[in-house]
TIGUNU-476865 format. One line per 8 residues: their letters; for each residue x, y, z of N, C-alpha, C. Coordinates in steps of 0.2 Angstrom, whole numbers. Example, Ala and Ser with C-alpha at 12.3 -4.5 7.8 and 13.67 -1.06 7.14 Angstrom:
2
AS> 66:-28:39:62:-22:39:66:-16:39  64:-11:35:68:-5:36:64:0:39;
END
This chain:
474
MRRQAPSG> 4:-6:0:0:0:0:4:6:0  2:11:-4:6:17:-4:5:22:2  9:25:4:8:30:9:4:36:7  0:38:12:-5:43:11:-1:50:10  -3:54:5:1:60:4:-1:65:9  4:70:10:3:75:15:-4:79:13  -7:82:18:-13:85:17:-13:91:11  -7:94:11:-6:99:6:-6:97:-1;
RRDRQIGH> -5:91:-2:-5:88:-9:-11:84:-10  -16:84:-6:-21:79:-6:-25:79:-13  -26:85:-16:-30:86:-22:-26:82:-27  -20:83:-28:-16:80:-33:-16:72:-32  -16:70:-26:-15:63:-25:-21:59:-27  -27:62:-26:-33:58:-27:-36:60:-34  -33:63:-38:-35:64:-45:-39:69:-46  -40:74:-41:-44:80:-42:-40:85:-47;
RPAGRGSG> -45:89:-50:-42:94:-55:-39:100:-50  -36:104:-53:-33:110:-49:-38:114:-46  -36:117:-41:-41:121:-36:-45:126:-41  -52:126:-39:-56:130:-43:-60:126:-48  -58:119:-49:-62:115:-53:-64:109:-50  -61:107:-45:-63:100:-42:-68:101:-37  -70:95:-34:-76:95:-29:-74:99:-23  -68:99:-21:-66:102:-15:-67:109:-15;
SAVKRIFR> -65:112:-20:-66:120:-21:-74:121:-22  -77:116:-25:-85:117:-26:-88:117:-19  -86:113:-14:-89:113:-8:-87:120:-4  -81:122:-5:-79:128:-2:-83:134:-4  -85:134:-11:-89:139:-13:-96:139:-11  -98:133:-10:-105:132:-7:-105:135:0  -101:133:4:-101:135:11:-100:143:11  -96:145:7:-94:152:7:-100:157:6;
HGATGGGR> -104:154:1:-110:158:-1:-117:155:0  -117:149:2:-123:145:3:-127:149:9  -125:151:14:-128:153:19:-131:160:18  -128:164:13:-131:170:12:-135:170:5  -136:164:2:-140:164:-4:-136:165:-10  -129:164:-10:-125:165:-16:-126:159:-21  -124:160:-27:-126:155:-32:-120:151:-34  -114:151:-30:-108:147:-32:-110:140:-32;
GVRALLGN> -114:138:-27:-115:130:-26:-118:128:-33  -123:131:-35:-126:129:-41:-122:129:-47  -117:134:-47:-112:134:-53:-107:129:-52  -106:127:-46:-101:121:-45:-104:115:-48  -110:114:-46:-114:108:-49:-114:108:-57  -116:114:-59:-116:115:-67:-109:113:-70  -104:115:-66:-97:114:-69:-96:107:-69  -98:103:-64:-97:96:-65:-101:93:-70;
ASFLVGGR> -108:95:-70:-112:93:-75:-110:94:-82  -106:99:-83:-104:101:-90:-100:95:-93  -96:92:-89:-93:86:-91:-97:80:-94  -103:80:-90:-108:75:-92:-112:77:-98  -113:84:-99:-117:86:-104:-114:84:-111  -107:85:-111:-104:83:-117:-104:76:-119  -103:72:-114:-103:65:-116:-110:62:-117  -115:64:-113:-122:62:-113:-125:65:-119;
TVTAILSL> -124:71:-121:-127:74:-127:-125:70:-133  -118:68:-133:-116:64:-139:-119:57:-139  -120:54:-132:-123:48:-132:-131:48:-134  -134:53:-132:-141:54:-134:-142:54:-142  -138:58:-145:-138:59:-152:-137:52:-155  -131:49:-153:-130:42:-156:-135:37:-155  -138:37:-149:-144:33:-147:-149:34:-152  -151:40:-153:-157:41:-158:-155:38:-165;
AYLAIAAR> -148:39:-167:-146:37:-173:-146:29:-174  -143:26:-169:-143:18:-170:-150:15:-169  -155:18:-165:-161:16:-165:-165:17:-171  -164:23:-174:-167:24:-181:-165:19:-186  -159:17:-186:-156:12:-191:-159:6:-189  -160:4:-183:-163:-3:-181:-170:-3:-183  -174:3:-181:-181:3:-182:-183:3:-190  -179:6:-194:-180:6:-201:-178:-1:-204;
SLGVTEFG> -173:-4:-201:-170:-10:-204:-175:-16:-202  -177:-16:-196:-181:-22:-194:-188:-21:-195  -191:-15:-195:-198:-14:-196:-201:-14:-188  -207:-12:-188:-210:-11:-181:-210:-17:-177  -212:-23:-180:-213:-29:-176:-207:-32:-173  -202:-33:-178:-195:-35:-176:-191:-30:-171  -192:-24:-173:-189:-19:-168:-192:-20:-161  -199:-21:-161:-202:-22:-154:-199:-28:-151;
LLTLVSAY> -197:-34:-155:-194:-39:-151:-187:-38:-149  -184:-34:-153:-177:-31:-150:-178:-27:-144  -183:-23:-143:-185:-19:-137:-187:-24:-132  -191:-29:-133:-193:-33:-127:-187:-37:-124  -183:-40:-128:-177:-44:-126:-172:-39:-122  -170:-34:-125:-166:-29:-121:-169:-26:-115  -175:-25:-115:-179:-22:-109:-179:-27:-104  -180:-33:-106:-181:-39:-101:-174:-39:-97;
AQTVGDVA> -169:-40:-100:-162:-40:-97:-160:-34:-93  -162:-28:-96:-161:-22:-92:-165:-21:-86  -171:-24:-86:-176:-23:-81:-173:-28:-75  -172:-34:-77:-169:-39:-72:-163:-36:-68  -158:-33:-73:-152:-30:-70:-154:-24:-65  -159:-20:-67:-160:-15:-63:-163:-17:-56  -167:-22:-56:-170:-25:-50:-165:-28:-46  -160:-32:-49:-155:-35:-45:-150:-31:-42;
EFKSWQVV> -148:-25:-45:-143:-21:-43:-144:-18:-37  -139:-17:-33:-140:-14:-26:-138:-6:-26  -138:-3:-32:-135:4:-32:-129:5:-28  -124:1:-29:-118:1:-25:-115:7:-25  -116:11:-30:-112:18:-31:-114:22:-25  -121:21:-23:-123:25:-17:-120:23:-11  -118:17:-10:-114:15:-4:-107:18:-4  -104:18:-10:-98:22:-10:-98:29:-8;
VQYGMTPF> -103:32:-11:-104:39:-9:-106:40:-2  -111:37:1:-113:38:7:-108:36:13  -105:30:12:-100:28:17:-93:29:15  -92:31:9:-85:33:8:-83:40:8  -88:44:8:-88:52:8:-83:54:13  -85:53:20:-81:56:25:-74:53:25  -73:46:25:-66:44:25:-62:47:19  -65:48:13:-62:51:7:-59:58:9;
REGRIGDF> -64:62:12:-62:69:13:-57:70:18  -57:65:23:-52:65:29:-46:61:27  -45:59:21:-39:55:20:-38:48:23  -44:45:25:-43:39:28:-44:34:22  -39:32:19:-40:28:12:-42:21:14  -39:18:20:-41:12:21:-49:11:22  -52:16:25:-59:15:26:-63:16:19  -60:21:15:-63:22:9:-62:16:4;
RHAIRFAV> -57:13:5:-56:6:1:-61:1:3  -62:1:10:-67:-4:13:-74:-3:10  -76:3:9:-82:5:7:-83:3:-1  -77:4:-4:-77:1:-11:-78:-6:-12  -74:-9:-8:-74:-17:-7:-81:-20:-6  -84:-17:-1:-91:-19:0:-96:-18:-6  -95:-12:-9:-99:-11:-15:-98:-16:-21  -91:-18:-22:-90:-23:-27:-93:-30:-25;
FLDLLAGI> -93:-31:-18:-96:-37:-16:-104:-37:-18  -107:-32:-17:-114:-31:-19:-115:-32:-26  -110:-29:-30:-111:-30:-38:-110:-37:-40  -106:-41:-37:-105:-48:-38:-111:-52:-36  -114:-50:-30:-120:-54:-28:-126:-52:-33  -126:-46:-35:-132:-44:-39:-131:-47:-46  -125:-47:-49:-124:-49:-56:-125:-57:-56  -122:-61:-52:-123:-68:-52:-130:-70:-50;
GGTIVALI> -133:-67:-45:-140:-69:-43:-145:-67:-49  -144:-61:-51:-148:-58:-56:-148:-62:-63  -142:-64:-65:-141:-68:-71:-145:-75:-70  -144:-78:-64:-148:-85:-63:-155:-84:-64  -158:-79:-61:-165:-77:-61:-167:-76:-68  -163:-72:-72:-165:-70:-78:-166:-76:-83  -161:-80:-82:-161:-86:-87:-167:-91:-85  -168:-92:-79:-174:-96:-77:-180:-93:-79;
AAYFFAGA> -181:-87:-77:-188:-84:-79:-189:-83:-87  -183:-82:-90:-184:-82:-98:-186:-89:-100  -183:-94:-98:-185:-101:-100:-192:-103:-99  -195:-101:-93:-202:-103:-91:-207:-98:-94  -205:-91:-94:-210:-86:-96:-209:-83:-102  -206:-86:-107:-204:-82:-113:-211:-80:-117  -215:-85:-117:-222:-83:-120:-225:-77:-117  -225:-77:-111:-229:-71:-107:-225:-65:-109;
LGWPSDLL> -218:-65:-110:-214:-59:-111:-215:-57:-119  -219:-61:-123:-220:-59:-130:-215:-61:-134  -210:-66:-132:-205:-69:-136:-208:-75:-140  -207:-75:-147:-208:-81:-150:-203:-87:-148  -205:-93:-150:-201:-99:-147:-194:-99:-151  -194:-96:-157:-187:-97:-160:-182:-91:-157  -185:-87:-154:-181:-81:-151:-178:-83:-144  -181:-89:-141:-179:-90:-134:-171:-91:-133;
PVGMAFST> -168:-95:-137:-161:-96:-136:-157:-90:-136  -158:-86:-141:-154:-79:-142:-156:-75:-136  -163:-75:-134:-165:-71:-128:-162:-73:-122  -161:-79:-121:-158:-82:-115:-150:-80:-115  -147:-81:-120:-140:-79:-121:-139:-71:-119  -144:-67:-122:-143:-60:-120:-144:-58:-113  -148:-63:-110:-150:-61:-103:-144:-62:-98  -138:-65:-101:-132:-65:-97:-129:-58:-96;
SVLFTAST> -131:-53:-100:-129:-46:-99:-130:-43:-92  -135:-46:-89:-136:-44:-82:-130:-44:-78  -125:-48:-79:-119:-48:-76:-115:-42:-76  -116:-38:-81:-113:-32:-82:-117:-26:-80  -124:-26:-82:-128:-20:-80:-129:-19:-73  -128:-25:-69:-130:-24:-62:-124:-21:-58  -118:-20:-61:-113:-17:-58:-112:-9:-58  -112:-6:-52:-112:2:-52:-107:5:-48;
FSGGVLRL> -103:0:-44:-98:3:-40:-93:8:-43  -91:7:-49:-87:12:-52:-89:19:-53  -96:19:-54:-99:26:-54:-98:30:-47  -98:27:-42:-97:30:-35:-90:32:-34  -85:28:-37:-78:30:-36:-77:36:-40  -79:36:-47:-78:42:-51:-81:48:-49  -87:47:-46:-90:53:-43:-86:56:-37  -84:52:-32:-81:55:-27:-74:58:-29;
MDRFDLYA> -71:55:-34:-64:57:-36:-65:63:-41  -71:65:-42:-72:71:-46:-70:70:-53  -71:64:-56:-69:63:-63:-76:61:-67  -80:67:-67:-86:66:-71:-85:65:-79  -79:67:-81:-77:66:-88:-77:59:-89  -73:55:-85:-73:48:-86:-79:44:-84  -83:47:-80:-90:44:-78:-94:44:-84  -94:49:-89:-98:50:-95:-96:45:-100;
APGAIGAV> -89:44:-100:-86:41:-106:-89:34:-108  -90:29:-103:-92:23:-105:-99:23:-109  -103:27:-107:-110:27:-111:-109:29:-118  -104:34:-119:-102:36:-126:-99:30:-130  -95:27:-126:-91:21:-130:-97:16:-132  -101:14:-127:-106:9:-129:-111:12:-135  -112:18:-135:-116:21:-140:-113:21:-147  -106:22:-147:-103:22:-153:-103:15:-156;
IRLVGSLA> -102:10:-152:-101:3:-154:-108:1:-157  -114:3:-154:-120:1:-156:-121:5:-163  -119:11:-164:-120:14:-170:-116:11:-176  -110:10:-174:-106:7:-180:-108:-1:-181  -110:-4:-176:-112:-11:-177:-119:-11:-180  -123:-6:-179:-130:-6:-182:-129:-4:-190  -124:0:-191:-123:2:-198:-120:-5:-202  -116:-8:-198:-113:-14:-201:-119:-20:-203;
VWGLGGGL> -123:-21:-198:-128:-26:-198:-133:-24:-204  -135:-17:-204:-139:-15:-209:-136:-15:-216  -130:-14:-217:-127:-14:-223:-126:-21:-226  -125:-26:-221:-124:-33:-223:-131:-37:-223  -136:-33:-222:-142:-37:-222:-144:-41:-216  -141:-40:-211:-142:-44:-205:-149:-43:-202  -151:-48:-197:-157:-47:-194:-157:-46:-187  -163:-48:-184:-163:-47:-176:-158:-50:-172;
GWFLVVWY> -156:-56:-174:-151:-59:-170:-144:-55:-170  -142:-52:-175:-136:-48:-176:-136:-42:-172  -142:-39:-172:-143:-33:-168:-143:-34:-161  -145:-40:-159:-144:-42:-152:-137:-43:-150  -133:-46:-154:-126:-46:-153:-123:-40:-152  -124:-35:-157:-121:-28:-156:-123:-25:-149  -130:-26:-147:-132:-23:-141:-128:-26:-135  -127:-32:-135:-123:-36:-130:-116:-34:-130;
VSTLASFL> -113:-33:-135:-106:-31:-135:-105:-24:-133  -110:-20:-134:-109:-13:-132:-110:-13:-124  -115:-17:-122:-116:-17:-115:-109:-19:-111  -106:-24:-114:-100:-27:-111:-95:-22:-111  -94:-18:-117:-89:-13:-117:-90:-8:-113  -96:-5:-111:-97:0:-107:-95:-2:-100  -97:-8:-98:-95:-11:-91:-88:-11:-90  -84:-14:-95:-77:-14:-95:-73:-8:-94;
ASTAFALH> -76:-3:-98:-73:4:-98:-74:7:-91  -80:7:-89:-81:10:-82:-77:7:-77  -77:1:-77:-73:-3:-71:-66:-1:-72  -63:-1:-78:-56:0:-79:-54:7:-77  -59:12:-78:-57:19:-76:-57:19:-69  -62:16:-65:-62:17:-58:-56:13:-55  -54:7:-57:-49:4:-54:-42:7:-56  -41:9:-62:-35:12:-63:-34:19:-60;
LFHRHYGS> -39:23:-59:-39:29:-55:-37:28:-48  -40:23:-45:-39:22:-38:-31:19:-37  -30:14:-41:-23:11:-41:-17:16:-42  -19:21:-47:-13:26:-48:-12:30:-42  -16:31:-38:-15:36:-32:-14:32:-25  -17:26:-25:-17:23:-18:-15:15:-18  -14:13:-24:-12:6:-25:-18:1:-25  -17:-5:-24:-22:-10:-26:-28:-9:-21;
LDLVRGGG> -34:-11:-23:-40:-11:-19:-40:-17:-14  -36:-22:-15:-36:-28:-11:-43:-31:-10  -46:-32:-16:-53:-34:-16:-54:-41:-12  -49:-46:-13:-50:-52:-10:-48:-53:-3  -43:-50:-1:-41:-50:7:-44:-45:11  -45:-39:8:-48:-33:11:-44:-31:17  -38:-32:18:-34:-30:24:-36:-34:30  -39:-40:29:-42:-43:35:-48:-41:39;
RRLGADMP> -51:-36:35:-57:-33:38:-64:-37:36  -68:-38:40:-75:-41:38:-79:-36:34  -82:-39:29:-86:-35:25:-92:-31:29  -92:-25:28:-97:-21:32:-95:-19:39  -89:-20:41:-87:-18:47:-86:-11:48  -88:-8:53:-87:-1:54:-91:3:49  -97:0:47:-101:4:42:-108:3:45  -110:7:50:-116:6:54:-122:7:49;
GIWRFVWS> -127:3:50:-133:3:46:-133:1:39  -127:-2:37:-126:-3:30:-131:-7:27  -133:-13:30:-138:-17:26:-145:-14:26  -147:-10:31:-153:-7:31:-153:-2:25  -147:2:24:-147:7:19:-147:3:12  -143:-2:11:-143:-6:5:-150:-8:3  -153:-11:7:-160:-14:5:-165:-9:4  -164:-3:7:-169:3:6:-168:5:-1;
INLSSTLG> -162:7:-3:-160:9:-9:-162:4:-15  -161:-2:-13:-162:-7:-18:-170:-8:-20  -173:-8:-14:-181:-9:-15:-184:-2:-18  -181:4:-16:-183:10:-19:-182:10:-27  -176:8:-29:-174:7:-36:-178:2:-39  -180:-3:-36:-184:-8:-39:-191:-6:-41  -194:-2:-36:-200:1:-37:-200:6:-43  -195:10:-43:-194:14:-49:-194:11:-56;
VVTNRAAT> -191:5:-56:-191:1:-62:-198:-1:-65  -203:-2:-60:-209:-3:-62:-212:2:-66  -211:8:-65:-214:14:-69:-209:16:-74  -204:12:-76:-199:14:-81:-199:8:-86  -194:4:-85:-192:-1:-90:-198:-7:-90  -200:-8:-84:-205:-14:-84:-212:-12:-88  -213:-6:-89:-219:-4:-92:-218:-6:-100  -212:-6:-102:-211:-9:-109:-213:-16:-109;
LAVGAFFG> -211:-20:-104:-213:-27:-104:-220:-28:-104  -224:-24:-100:-231:-25:-99:-234:-23:-106  -232:-18:-109:-235:-17:-116:-234:-23:-121  -228:-26:-121:-227:-31:-125:-231:-37:-123  -232:-38:-116:-236:-44:-114:-244:-43:-116  -246:-37:-116:-253:-35:-117:-255:-34:-124  -250:-30:-128:-252:-28:-135:-248:-31:-140  -242:-34:-138:-238:-38:-143:-232:-33:-145;
AHDAGLFR> -227:-36:-149:-221:-33:-151:-222:-27:-155  -227:-26:-159:-228:-20:-163:-229:-14:-158  -233:-14:-153:-234:-9:-149:-229:-8:-144  -225:-13:-143:-219:-12:-139:-214:-8:-142  -213:-9:-149:-209:-5:-153:-211:2:-153  -217:4:-154:-219:11:-153:-218:14:-146  -219:10:-141:-218:12:-134:-211:14:-133  -206:10:-136:-199:11:-135:-197:17:-139;
IARQVSTA> -199:18:-144:-198:25:-148:-200:31:-144  -206:30:-141:-209:36:-137:-205:37:-131  -203:32:-128:-199:32:-122:-192:35:-123  -189:33:-129:-182:35:-131:-182:42:-132  -187:45:-136:-187:52:-138:-188:56:-132  -193:54:-127:-195:58:-121:-189:58:-117  -185:52:-116:-179:52:-112:-174:56:-114  -173:56:-121:-167:60:-124:-169:68:-123;
AARPAKLM> -175:70:-123:-177:77:-122:-176:79:-115  -177:74:-110:-176:76:-103:-169:75:-101  -165:72:-105:-158:70:-102:-154:76:-100  -154:82:-104:-150:88:-101:-151:90:-94  -157:90:-92:-159:92:-85:-157:86:-80  -158:80:-82:-157:75:-78:-149:73:-77  -145:77:-81:-138:76:-80:-135:78:-73  -139:82:-70:-137:85:-63:-138:80:-58;
TPVLYPEL> -141:74:-59:-142:69:-54:-136:66:-51  -131:64:-56:-125:61:-54:-121:65:-49  -121:72:-51:-117:76:-47:-120:79:-40  -127:78:-40:-131:80:-35:-130:76:-28  -129:70:-29:-129:66:-23:-122:67:-19  -116:67:-22:-110:69:-18:-110:76:-15  -113:81:-19:-113:88:-16:-118:88:-10  -124:85:-10:-128:85:-4:-125:81:1;
ARLYSEGA> -122:76:0:-119:72:5:-113:76:9  -109:80:5:-104:84:8:-107:89:12  -112:92:10:-116:98:14:-118:95:20  -122:89:20:-125:86:26:-119:84:31  -114:81:28:-108:79:33:-105:85:37  -106:91:34:-104:97:37:-109:101:41  -115:98:41:-121:101:45:-124:107:42  -122:109:36:-125:115:32:-131:113:29;
TRALRLLA> -137:112:33:-143:110:31:-146:116:27  -145:122:29:-148:128:25:-145:128:18  -139:128:18:-136:128:11:-138:122:7  -139:116:10:-141:110:6:-148:112:3  -153:114:7:-159:116:4:-159:121:-1  -155:126:0:-155:132:-5:-152:129:-11  -147:125:-11:-144:122:-17:-149:118:-21  -153:114:-17:-158:109:-20:-164:113:-23;
LRISLVAG> -166:119:-20:-171:123:-23:-168:126:-30  -162:128:-30:-159:131:-36:-159:126:-42  -157:120:-40:-156:114:-45:-163:113:-48  -168:113:-43:-175:111:-46:-177:117:-51  -176:123:-49:-178:128:-54:-174:128:-61  -167:127:-60:-164:126:-66:-166:120:-71  -166:114:-67:-168:108:-71:-175:108:-74  -179:111:-69:-186:111:-71:-187:116:-77;
GIGTLALL> -184:122:-77:-184:126:-83:-182:123:-89  -176:120:-89:-174:117:-95:-179:111:-98  -181:107:-93:-186:102:-95:-192:105:-98  -195:110:-95:-201:113:-98:-200:116:-105  -195:119:-106:-193:121:-113:-193:115:-118  -190:110:-116:-189:104:-120:-196:101:-121  -201:102:-116:-208:99:-117:-211:103:-123  -210:110:-123:-213:114:-128:-211:112:-135;
VLVLFGGH> -204:111:-135:-201:109:-142:-205:102:-144  -206:97:-140:-209:91:-142:-216:92:-143  -220:96:-140:-227:97:-142:-227:100:-149  -223:105:-151:-223:108:-157:-220:103:-163  -215:100:-161:-211:96:-167:-210:89:-166  -213:86:-160:-212:79:-158:-214:74:-164  -220:75:-167:-222:71:-172:-218:71:-178  -215:77:-180:-211:77:-186:-204:74:-184;
LIALAFGP> -202:75:-178:-195:72:-176:-196:64:-177  -201:61:-174:-202:54:-175:-202:51:-182  -206:55:-186:-207:53:-193:-201:53:-197  -197:59:-195:-191:60:-199:-185:55:-197  -185:54:-190:-179:49:-188:-181:42:-189  -187:40:-187:-189:33:-187:-193:30:-193  -196:35:-196:-201:33:-202:-208:34:-200  -212:35:-205:-219:36:-204:-223:30:-200;
AYADAKMV> -220:24:-200:-223:19:-197:-223:20:-189  -219:24:-187:-219:25:-180:-222:32:-177  -226:35:-182:-229:41:-180:-234:41:-175  -237:35:-174:-242:34:-169:-239:34:-162  -233:35:-161:-230:35:-155:-230:42:-152  -232:47:-155:-232:54:-153:-236:55:-147  -242:53:-146:-246:55:-140:-243:52:-134  -241:45:-134:-239:42:-128:-232:45:-126;
MLWLFGAA> -228:48:-131:-222:51:-130:-223:57:-126  -228:61:-128:-230:67:-124:-232:66:-117  -236:61:-116:-238:58:-109:-231:57:-105  -227:53:-108:-221:50:-104:-216:56:-103  -216:61:-107:-211:67:-106:-214:71:-101  -221:72:-101:-224:75:-95:-223:73:-89  -223:66:-88:-220:63:-82:-213:64:-80  -209:64:-85:-202:66:-84:-201:73:-82;
IVGIWGLP> -205:77:-84:-204:84:-82:-206:85:-75  -211:82:-73:-213:82:-65:-207:79:-61  -204:74:-64:-199:71:-60:-193:76:-60  -192:79:-65:-186:84:-66:-187:90:-61  -193:92:-60:-195:98:-55:-193:95:-48  -194:89:-47:-193:86:-40:-186:82:-40  -182:84:-45:-175:81:-45:-171:80:-39  -171:86:-35:-167:85:-29:-170:82:-23;
LEPMLVST> -177:80:-23:-180:78:-17:-178:72:-15  -178:66:-19:-176:60:-16:-168:60:-14  -164:63:-18:-157:64:-16:-156:67:-9  -161:72:-8:-161:75:-1:-162:70:4  -168:66:3:-170:62:8:-164:56:10  -161:54:4:-156:48:5:-150:51:8  -148:57:6:-142:60:8:-142:62:16  -148:63:18:-149:66:25:-151:60:30;
GHATLALV> -150:54:27:-152:48:32:-159:46:32  -163:47:27:-170:45:26:-171:41:20  -167:36:19:-167:32:14:-174:27:14  -175:25:21:-181:21:22:-188:25:20  -188:31:22:-194:36:20:-194:36:13  -189:37:9:-189:38:2:-192:32:-1  -190:26:2:-193:19:-1:-200:19:0  -203:21:6:-210:21:8:-214:25:3;
LRAVSTAA> -211:31:2:-215:35:-3:-215:33:-10  -209:30:-12:-209:27:-19:-214:21:-19  -214:17:-14:-219:11:-14:-226:13:-14  -228:19:-11:-235:21:-12:-236:23:-19  -232:27:-22:-233:29:-29:-233:24:-34  -229:19:-32:-229:13:-37:-236:9:-36  -238:8:-30:-245:5:-29:-250:9:-32  -250:15:-32:-255:19:-36:-254:18:-43;
YLAVLFPA> -248:18:-46:-247:16:-53:-250:10:-55  -249:4:-51:-251:-2:-53:-258:-3:-52  -261:1:-48:-269:0:-47:-272:3:-53  -269:8:-56:-272:12:-62:-270:9:-69  -264:6:-69:-261:4:-75:-265:0:-79  -267:-6:-77:-270:-11:-81:-277:-9:-83  -281:-6:-79:-287:-4:-81:-286:2:-87  -281:6:-86:-280:11:-91:-278:8:-98;
MRGYGLEG> -274:3:-97:-271:-1:-103:-277:-4:-107  -282:-7:-103:-287:-10:-107:-292:-5:-110  -293:1:-107:-297:6:-109:-294:11:-114  -288:12:-114:-285:18:-118:-279:16:-121  -276:9:-121:-271:7:-125:-264:10:-122  -260:12:-127:-253:15:-125:-254:22:-122  -259:26:-124:-260:32:-120:-262:31:-113  -265:25:-111:-267:24:-104:-260:23:-100;
VGSTTLLA> -255:19:-104:-249:18:-100:-246:25:-99  -246:30:-104:-243:36:-103:-246:40:-98  -253:41:-98:-256:45:-93:-255:42:-86  -255:36:-85:-254:33:-79:-247:34:-76  -242:34:-80:-235:36:-78:-235:43:-76  -238:48:-79:-239:55:-77:-242:55:-70  -247:51:-69:-251:52:-63:-246:49:-57  -243:44:-58:-238:41:-53:-233:46:-51;
AIVLFFMQ> -230:50:-57:-225:55:-56:-227:61:-51  -234:63:-52:-237:68:-49:-237:66:-41  -240:60:-40:-241:58:-33:-234:57:-30  -229:55:-33:-223:54:-30:-220:61:-28  -220:66:-33:-218:73:-32:-221:76:-26  -227:76:-25:-230:79:-19:-229:76:-13  -228:69:-13:-226:66:-6:-219:67:-4  -215:67:-9:-208:69:-8:-207:76:-5;
LGAVVQQA> -210:81:-9:-210:88:-7:-213:88:0  -218:85:2:-221:86:9:-216:83:14  -213:78:12:-208:75:17:-202:79:18  -199:82:13:-194:87:13:-196:93:17  -201:96:16:-204:102:20:-205:100:27  -208:94:29:-209:92:36:-202:91:39  -197:89:36:-190:88:39:-187:94:40  -188:99:36:-185:106:37:-188:109:43;
RRDRAMKE> -195:109:43:-198:111:49:-196:108:56  -195:102:56:-192:98:61:-185:100:63  -181:101:58:-174:103:60:-174:110:63  -179:115:60:-179:122:62:-181:122:70  -186:117:71:-189:117:78:-184:115:83  -180:110:81:-174:107:85:-169:113:86  -167:117:81:-162:122:82:-165:127:87  -171:129:87:-174:134:91:-174:131:98;
VS> -176:125:99:-176:122:106:-169:122:109  -164:120:105:-157:120:107:-154:127:108;
END
């Protein structure tokens, strides 16, 4: 193990950018101006988000391009099958994953800032263990469920072998520890790169398959390879960055420490964020599977296009989420609750404003964009796209709310609120699907987003009042 650098050289040793650009200076700016209402905190977040904007903007453009190629090459029905297989694997991966990057941020933040690299290493090691557990367990479940329920998923029998092979990608999609390492070490440029790498592979691969006259199976091969490449890139970036400054992570021996030692409440935190994430999947990727099961591959293809366009339009505002968790965790660790809430308010206003402008663009030009990019056969996706994007806008206005609850030690409350909104979603979804088709799915998604927003807002306001009352008493 390498010796820890003196405190005066700490920024260089942990891979931070020079003063004024790294997260340390961002925190100082927040504390310097947060109490008086200064705007430096939000500018620090936007500075970190700018690294993501470049990579994610490229990714969004490439995503629309390769999906357009696949949609035109395969036709609506086969494109729907591509959607159902990839959505199935991604859904299982999302359910299985423990959001281990949040473990790195929540339990590695204080040791990282104080230079206790052994404890920081221990938090990362625990996150890697969670990823292995999620990847192996999720893959087993994905294979078994695919074998027995392929028909219910909308897969034809001849697609089963390829679909099961694709399901092994859960091994890669369930791993997120690297994101936490790159976030804490302020390398948001590297954090955005794996997504762009995967998108480039899908675009080049899609062009090759289209040019050579390949079919659905070859598109699934391209999707699989791109998923593997993104995972390898993200993991390599995190491991190399840590090793360059601190030596090996010592994942096997762990310095003789038991997993989870000196991490109070770790399992409660892990299960809370896992269940909360799982509930979020129900109103996101699982909706695609429900559409395929109820209406078939054709409508699943339309729904996929609608979701992709609405997601791409909301992406610029949502780019703040990866940088928001570390900043809120830093503020909370310093006891700066007023600065934390002020920062969250500003983020909500900035992100909500951007998202609302994007909604206006889609209302005016969304139908033309779909027809131009994917072909006239997909024009029927316009209305459900607007419903889905409306739900995304509500989520964008409430962007800081769940991170505030999790970062301030209320992960269980965040889970309960998401469970209530998911229950409301499921109670309305299937009757709405029977009565209104795809638009019923979209309108139900918007309803669930509104319910969740007001519950989270109420919880944050109540917590603020409780903290204020405690300060007055003390």
